[in-house]
N, C-alpha and C positions, 0 to 999 in steps of 0.2 A: 504494500500500500504506500502511496506517496506520503511523504512527511506532512504535506499540507493537509491531507485528510486526517491524519492523526491529530494534528493541531486543532483542526475544526471540531473534531469529536471531543477533544479535551476541553475546548471552550464550552461546548454544550454540557459536558459533565460538570465543569466548574460552576456554571450558571445554575445548575440544578442542585449541586451538592451544598452550596452556600458556605462551606468552611474549607480552608486550604488543605489540611491534612487528608481528609477523606477524598477530596477532589484529586489530589496528587496520586494517592494509592489507586483510585478507580481509573485515573488516566493511564497509569502504568499497565494495569490489568487490561484496559481496553485496547492497548497497543497490540497485545498478543492475540486478542480475540479478532481484531481486524486483520492481522497478518495471516490468520488461519483461513480467512475467507479467500476464495480464488480471486486473484487480482493481477494487475499489469506488472510485468517485470520480466525476469529471465533474460537479462542483458547478455549479449554475445561478447562484450568486451568491457573493460573498465572505462574506456573512452566513451562508449555508448552510454554506460551508466552515468558517467559524469555530465554528459550532455543533458540529461534529465535531472540528475540530482542537484547540480549547482543552482539552476534556476528555481527548482522546487525548494531548496533550502532558503534562498533569498525571499521567495514568496511566503514561505512559512514564517520567517522572521517578521515580515511586514504584516501578515495576518495576526501574529501574536501582538504586535504593537497596536494595531487598529482595534482588535477585540478587547484588549486590556483597557485601552482608553475609552472604548464604548461602554464597558461594564460600569454599573453604578458603583460608587465608592465602597459600599458595603459588601459587594460581591467581587470586586476587582482582584483581590488576593486569591480567591478561590478559582476564578476564571484563569488567572495566570498559572496557578498551581496545577490545574487540570491539564492545561496545554503543555506545561513543562513535563509533567508525568507521562503524558501520552507520547511526547517526542523523545524522552530519555532513552528508551531501549535502542533507538537508532543512532545513538552516540558512538556505537562501535564502528560505524562506517567511516566517518571522517577521522576517527582515531587510528583506524587501520591504514587509511590512505596516507595520512600525514606523519604518523609516528610508528607505524608498523605493529601496533598492538591494540588489543581491545581493553576497555576499562572494566569489563565484566568477567566473571569466572568462565572458564571454558565450558562448563555445563550449561550456563545461560546462553552462550553463543551457539552451542550445538542445538539446544531446544529452539532458539529463535530461527535458526536456519532450517531445522526440520519441519516446522509448522508452515513454512511458506509454500503457497500453491500459486506459482506465478506462470504467466504466459504472456508473450509479447502481443498476443491478439486481444487482450482484455482491457485496452484503453477505455472503452465505454464504461466498464465497471468503475474505474477511477473517476471519470467525469460524473457518473451518477452518484457516487459516494460524496464527491465534493459538493454537488448541488444539494443533496439531502442534508449533509452535515452543516453546510453554510446556512441554509434556510432554518434548520432547527436551532442552531447556535444563536443566530441573530434574533429569532423569535423568543428564545429563552432569556436572552440579555434584555431585549425590549420589554418583556413581561416583568423582569426583575426591576427595571427602571420605573415601570408604572405601579408596581406593588412592592414597595420597600418593606423590609421586615418590621413587624409591629414591635413597639417598645415594650419592655417588660412591665407587668402590672406593678403599681406602687406597693411598697411594703406596708404591712399592717401598722397602724399607729403605734408609736413607741418602739418598733422593732428596728434594730440596726444590725448590720453585718459586722462581725468581729473578724479581723484578718487572722488572728491566731486560732489555730485548730479548725478554722472554717465553720464555726458554729453560729447559728442564728440566736441572738439573745435579745432580751428587752432591756430598755433603759439606755443610759449613755455610757 
């Protein structure tokens, strides 16, 4: 799957998850789910791969910037975390190209390679996924802008939160 599709799906996850840590974890998991779906790829050479990967990487960074900025402040960190998590497993590719090694354990790299079901004939799958994820991510971000989280209800009269031991007590 193209990195841009992973980033778009991560933005959707972040907009729905609302909190950064679950958004990041779900983004990482979504990466492997999407890579298991038959998709475009199976490049004949590294040169052919780079002709697609470099523009895709630039577009992915631009999408991350635009969607982070578009997210409402209360969801911005979650949207960014979802996108970062969804993109993270593909960090092995530039690391291998530029440094000759992967930042992940060999077992992770083997699993990641094994689940890929790629064919050079599946470009329409990538375009359909991009359309679906972009539409859903923008809709979720737009909805989050219109429906900000509700503030917590006020505490009962005389109740205060004590920082020590995290207990709710009355009085001052």
